C-alpha positions in Angstrom: 95.1 86.2 112.9 94.5 87.7 116.3 93.2 91.1 115.1 92.3 92.2 118.6 95.8 91.9 119.9 97.3 93.4 116.7 95.0 96.4 116.8 95.6 96.8 120.6 99.4 97.0 119.9 98.9 99.5 117.1 96.9 101.8 119.4 99.4 101.3 122.2 102.2 102.5 119.9 100.4 105.6 118.6 102.1 108.1 120.9 105.6 106.9 119.9 104.6 106.9 116.2 103.4 110.5 116.5 106.6 111.5 118.3 108.7 109.9 115.6 106.6 111.6 112.9 107.3 114.9 114.7 111.0 114.4 114.4 110.7 113.4 110.7 108.6 116.4 109.8 111.2 118.7 111.4 113.7 117.6 108.8 113.4 119.8 105.7 114.0 116.9 103.3 113.5 118.7 100.0 115.3 116.6 97.4 118.0 118.6 95.6 120.4 117.8 92.7 123.8 117.7 94.2 127.3 116.7 93.2 127.9 115.5 96.8 129.4 112.0 96.5 127.9 110.9 99.8 124.5 112.6 99.9 123.0 112.5 96.4 119.8 114.4 97.3 121.3 116.7 100.0 122.0 116.3 103.7 118.4 116.8 104.9 117.2 113.8 102.8 120.0 111.8 104.2 119.0 112.8 107.8 115.5 111.7 107.2 116.7 108.4 105.8 119.0 107.9 108.8 116.1 108.5 111.2 113.9 105.9 109.5 116.7 103.4 109.3 117.6 103.9 113.0 113.9 103.5 114.0 113.6 100.3 111.9 116.8 98.9 113.3 115.7 99.6 116.9 112.5 97.6 116.3 114.6 94.7 115.2 114.3 94.8 111.4 117.2 94.1 109.0 118.1 97.4 107.4 120.2 98.4 104.4 121.2 101.9 103.2 121.6 102.0 99.4 124.1 104.9 99.4 121.4 107.4 100.6 119.2 106.8 97.6 116.9 104.3 99.2 116.7 102.6 102.6 115.1 99.2 103.2 113.9 97.4 106.3 113.2 93.7 106.0 110.9 92.0 108.5 113.0 88.9 108.8 115.7 87.9 106.3 115.6 84.3 107.6 112.3 84.0 105.7 114.1 84.5 102.4 113.7 87.0 99.7 110.8 89.5 100.3 107.5 88.6 98.6 105.9 91.9 99.4 107.3 95.4 99.1 105.8 98.6 100.7 107.2 101.7 99.0 107.2 105.2 100.6 109.3 108.3 100.2 110.8 110.7 102.7 111.5 113.7 100.4 108.9 116.5 100.3 108.0 119.5 98.1 109.2 122.9 99.3 106.9 125.0 101.6 106.6 128.8 101.9 106.1 129.5 105.7 104.4 132.9 105.0 101.5 131.0 103.3 101.0 128.6 106.2 99.1 129.2 109.5 102.1 127.6 111.3 105.7 126.6 110.7 105.4 123.9 108.0 108.4 122.0 109.4 107.1 121.9 113.0 104.4 119.3 113.5 101.2 120.6 115.1 98.1 118.7 116.1 94.8 120.6 115.8 91.3 119.2 115.7 92.7 115.7 115.7 94.7 116.4 112.5 98.5 116.4 112.1 99.7 119.5 110.3 103.1 119.8 108.6 104.9 119.4 105.3 105.0 115.7 104.5 102.1 114.8 106.9 100.2 113.1 104.1 102.9 113.1 101.4 104.5 110.8 102.4 106.1 110.9 105.9 102.8 110.1 107.7 102.1 107.0 105.6 105.7 106.0 105.8 105.5 105.9 109.6 102.1 104.1 109.3 103.9 101.3 107.3 106.8 101.1 109.8 104.5 100.9 112.8 102.3 98.3 111.1 105.3 96.1 110.8 106.3 96.9 114.4 102.9 95.9 115.6 103.0 92.6 113.8 106.4 91.8 115.3 105.3 92.8 118.9 102.1 90.9 118.6 104.0 87.7 118.0 102.3 87.0 114.6 104.5 84.6 112.6 105.0 85.4 108.9 105.8 82.7 106.3 107.1 85.2 103.8 109.4 88.2 104.2 108.2 91.8 103.7 110.4 94.7 102.7 109.7 98.3 103.6 111.4 100.6 101.1 111.8 104.4 101.7 113.3 106.6 99.0 114.5 110.2 98.8 113.7 111.4 95.3 110.0 110.7 94.5 109.2 114.4 94.0 111.9 114.9 91.4 111.5 111.9 89.1 112.3 108.8 91.2 115.9 108.5 90.3 116.3 106.8 93.7 114.3 103.8 92.5 116.4 103.7 89.3 119.5 103.5 91.5 118.0 100.9 93.8 117.2 98.6 90.8 120.9 98.6 89.8 121.6 97.1 93.2 118.6 94.9 94.0 115.2 93.7 92.8 111.8 94.8 93.7 109.6 92.1 95.5 107.1 90.5 93.1 104.2 92.4 94.9 104.5 96.1 95.7 102.1 98.7 96.9 102.7 102.3 97.9 100.5 104.4 100.3 101.3 107.4 98.1 98.0 107.6 96.3 94.4 107.1 97.1 92.1 104.4 98.5 90.6 102.0 97.5 93.3 101.1 94.9 94.9 102.9 91.9 95.7 100.1 89.4 95.9 102.2 86.2 98.0 105.3 85.7 97.8 107.0 82.3 100.9 107.4 80.1 102.4 110.8 80.0 104.0 112.8 77.2 105.6 116.2 77.8 106.5 118.1 74.7 107.9 121.4 73.4 107.3 123.0 70.1 108.8 126.2 68.6 109.1 128.4 65.5 110.0 131.9 64.4 107.4 134.4 65.5 105.4 136.4 63.0 106.4 139.5 64.9 102.9 140.7 66.0 103.5 139.8 69.6 106.8 141.1 70.8 106.9 139.6 74.3 105.0 136.9 76.2 105.8 134.6 79.1 102.9 132.6 80.5 102.8 129.5 82.6 105.3 128.4 85.3 105.3 124.6 85.2 104.7 122.0 82.5 102.1 120.0 84.5 99.5 122.7 85.3 96.8 124.7 83.6 98.1 128.3 83.6 96.0 130.9 85.4 97.3 134.1 83.8 98.7 135.0 80.4 99.9 138.4 79.2 101.2 139.6 75.9 103.0 142.8 74.7 102.4 143.7 71.1 104.9 145.3 68.7 102.8 148.5 68.7 103.1 148.7 72.5 99.7 147.7 73.7 99.1 144.7 76.1 96.4 142.1 76.4 95.8 139.8 79.4 93.6 136.8 80.2 92.9 135.5 83.7 91.9 131.8 84.0 91.8 129.2 86.7 94.8 126.9 87.6 94.4 123.1 87.7 96.6 120.1 87.6 97.5 118.7 84.1 95.8 115.4 85.1 92.5 117.1 85.6 92.6 120.1 83.2 88.8 120.2 82.9 88.7 121.8 86.4 90.6 124.8 85.1 90.4 127.6 82.6 93.5 127.8 80.5 94.7 131.4 80.3 97.1 130.8 77.4 94.4 129.3 75.1 91.9 131.9 76.3 94.3 134.7 75.3 95.2 133.1 72.0 91.5 132.6 71.1 90.8 136.3 71.7 93.8 137.5 69.7 93.1 135.1 66.9 89.5 136.4 66.6 90.5 140.1 66.7 93.9 140.3 65.0 94.1 138.9 61.5 97.9 139.6 61.3 98.7 137.4 64.3 99.2 134.0 62.6 100.9 132.7 65.8 97.7 133.1 67.8 95.6 131.6 64.9 97.8 128.5 64.9 97.7 128.0 68.6 93.9 128.5 68.6 93.6 125.8 66.0 96.0 123.4 67.7 94.6 124.0 71.2 90.9 125.2 71.0 90.0 127.1 74.1 87.9 125.1 76.5 88.9 121.8 74.9 91.1 119.4 76.9 90.9 116.2 74.9 93.6 116.8 72.3 91.1 117.2 69.4 93.1 120.1 67.9 96.1 117.8 67.7 93.9 115.0 66.3 94.8 112.6 69.1 91.5 112.5 71.1 90.7 109.0 72.3 89.4 107.2 75.4 88.8 103.7 76.8 86.4 102.4 79.4 89.0 101.6 82.0 91.4 104.5 81.9 89.2 107.3 80.6 89.8 110.1 78.2 93.1 111.5 76.9 93.8 114.9 78.3 96.0 117.6 76.7 97.2 120.9 78.2 99.1 123.8 76.7 100.9 124.8 79.9 103.6 127.3 79.0 104.2 129.8 76.2 106.8 132.4 75.6 107.7 134.8 72.8 111.3 136.1 73.2 113.8 137.4 70.6 111.5 136.6 67.7 110.9 132.9 68.7 107.6 131.3 69.9 108.2 128.4 72.3 105.4 126.3 73.9 105.3 123.4 76.3 102.4 121.0 76.8 101.4 117.9 78.7 99.4 114.9 77.5 98.0 112.1 79.7 96.8 109.2 77.5 94.7 106.1 78.0 95.6 102.4 77.5 94.0 102.1 74.0 96.8 104.1 72.3 100.6 104.3 72.5 103.2 107.0 73.1 104.7 106.3 69.6 101.3 106.9 67.9 100.7 110.1 69.8 104.2 111.4 69.2 104.0 110.7 65.4 100.6 112.5 65.2 101.5 115.6 67.2 104.8 116.0 65.3 103.0 116.0 62.0 100.3 118.3 63.3 102.8 120.9 64.6 104.7 120.7 61.3 101.6 121.8 59.4 101.9 125.2 61.2 105.7 125.4 60.9 106.6 124.2 64.4 109.5 121.9 65.3 108.7 119.4 68.0 110.9 118.2 70.9 109.7 115.3 73.2 110.8 116.0 76.8 109.2 113.0 78.6 107.4 109.9 77.2 106.2 107.2 79.7 104.0 104.2 79.1 100.6 103.5 80.7 100.9 101.6 84.0 98.3 98.9 84.5 98.0 96.1 87.0 95.1 93.6 86.6 92.2 94.3 88.9 91.5 90.6 89.1 94.9 89.6 90.5 94.9 87.8 93.9 97.1 90.6 95.2 94.7 93.4 94.3 91.7 91.5 95.5 93.3 90.9 98.8 94.0 94.6 99.3 90.4 95.5 98.3 89.0 93.1 100.9 91.3 94.7 103.5 89.9 98.1 102.6 86.3 96.9 102.7 86.6 95.3 106.1 88.3 98.4 107.6 86.0 101.0 106.1 82.7 99.2 105.5 82.7 100.6 102.0 82.8 98.8 98.7 86.3 98.6 97.3 87.1 99.1 93.6 90.0 99.9 91.4 90.4 103.4 89.9 92.5 105.0 87.1 94.2 108.3 87.4 95.9 110.8 85.0 98.7 111.5 87.5 101.5 109.2 88.5 102.4 107.5 91.8 105.6 106.0 93.1 104.9 102.6 91.5 104.3 104.0 88.0 107.4 102.1 86.6 107.1 99.0 88.8 105.5 96.0 87.2 102.5 94.8 89.1 102.6 97.7 91.5 99.5 99.5 92.8 98.8 102.5 95.0 96.9 101.5 98.2 96.1 104.7 100.2 96.8 106.8 102.0 94.2 109.4 101.0 90.6 108.6 101.8 88.0 109.4 99.2 86.4 112.8 99.2 88.7 114.4 101.7 91.0 117.4 101.0 94.5 116.9 102.6 96.1 120.0 101.0 98.8 117.8 99.6 101.6 119.9 98.2 99.7 123.0 99.4 99.6 125.2 102.5 98.5 123.6 105.8 99.0 120.1 104.5 97.5 117.8 107.1 96.5 114.2 107.9 93.7 113.3 110.3 95.0 111.0 113.0 92.2 108.5 112.6 93.0 108.3 108.9 96.6 107.5 109.8 95.6 104.9 112.3 93.2 103.3 109.7 96.1 103.1 107.3 98.3 101.4 110.0 95.6 98.8 110.5 95.1 98.2 106.8 98.8 97.9 106.1 99.2 95.5 109.0 96.2 93.4 107.9 97.5 93.4 104.3 101.0 92.2 105.4 99.6 89.3 107.5 97.2 88.2 104.7 99.8 88.2 102.0 102.8 87.0 104.0 101.2 85.1 106.9 
C-alpha cells in the first residue's frame, strides 16, 4: 500500500471535505416522526441524505437510496457483495442557539476546531468516511473486496432506519461505526428501561422530577398534603455513568423517609433505590463481570399526580446476566412494595470478540496512527452497531478529549478529523485490499 500517496491525496482533499461538511451542518437534520410517505424522518433529514448521495455519486461510487431511511455508497459493485460496512448517521439532536456562542447550524472554524451541531456526532465522521473512500479511489489503490458506506437518518431516535434497511438488504459481514470512541468499543451493556406505579399513600400531593429516562435527575421537589414543600438539588449525569452524578430523587426520598414516618411511598423508594447507590443492590440485581464491568441502575423520573405514584428507571447490565433474569427480579421486588411493573425497553448485551482478525486489524491501524497501545473497551451506552452482529465502534472520539457531543458548542478538532480519515482509509485497504 502506497501510504505516502494515499495520505497526500487525503490532505489535498481537505478543503473540499470541509466545504462539504459546512453544507451538511447547515441542514437542520433533526429526525422527526412523520406520516409523510416520502420523507419518513422529515424533509431536512432527506436533504442531508441527498447531499451525501450526490457527493458519493460525483466521486464515482454506486449509490442507493432506501426510501430516505438509509443511503448507501458502494466502492465498486463489480467486486461483488460488500465485505466491509462503515455505518454513520446524518440526523442530529436539537440545538438551542441561545446556549451556543454561535449559530449551531452555521459551521465555524476556531482554534483549528470545527464548531457546529453534528460536527462530531456524526456528520464530521461521516465526511471522514466518504473522503477516505474518495482518497483510495483517486490514489489508484485496487481493492479485492467491495466496501459499503451506509448513512442513516434516525440514529438519535432509536435506529428505525436500520430496521427498515434490513428488510431490504443485508449488512456486510464486518461493520464498524465511527460513532463512538477510539480505540475500539466491542462490548455494549444490555439496557432495560422500566416503569413502576401504585396508588399513593397521600402524604405527598404533587411531585414531578426528572425529564428523561436515561439521565440522573438534578432537581426534585415535592408538595405535601399539608402545603409545605421540600426540595433536593443534585448533579446530573448520563444513565450509563450514574456514579458521576448525585440523584435528586433518591436524595429527596431519603430525607423524607428519615423524617416523615407516615410517608410510606418515600420509605419504599429509599429501600428500593438507596441514595448514593448505583449498582442495583436495592432491587437485588447487583452484579458485574471482568470484561463489561458493573451493573448500573438509575431512578430517573418520578411523579405523584392524582393519587398515583409513577417512576421510571434505567438499568445497564453486564454480560454475566440476562434481561430475563433482571426483569423477573425487579418485578418481584417492586411487587413487595405494592408496585406494578411495566418494561419499556429490553435490549441484549452486544459483544464482539476482541480476538477476531477484524478487531485486531482495526487496533493495529489505531496504534500505527496514534503511537498509542490499542485495546478494546466496554461501555454502558449504546452505539449505532448495538444490534448488528459482529459490529464495533471505531472512533471517532479520541480518548480524554471533551467534544461537547449533544451539548453547546459541539466541536471537532480538524486534526482529529484528518486522523480519522487516515485510519478509515488504512482500515479499508487492509481489510478489502
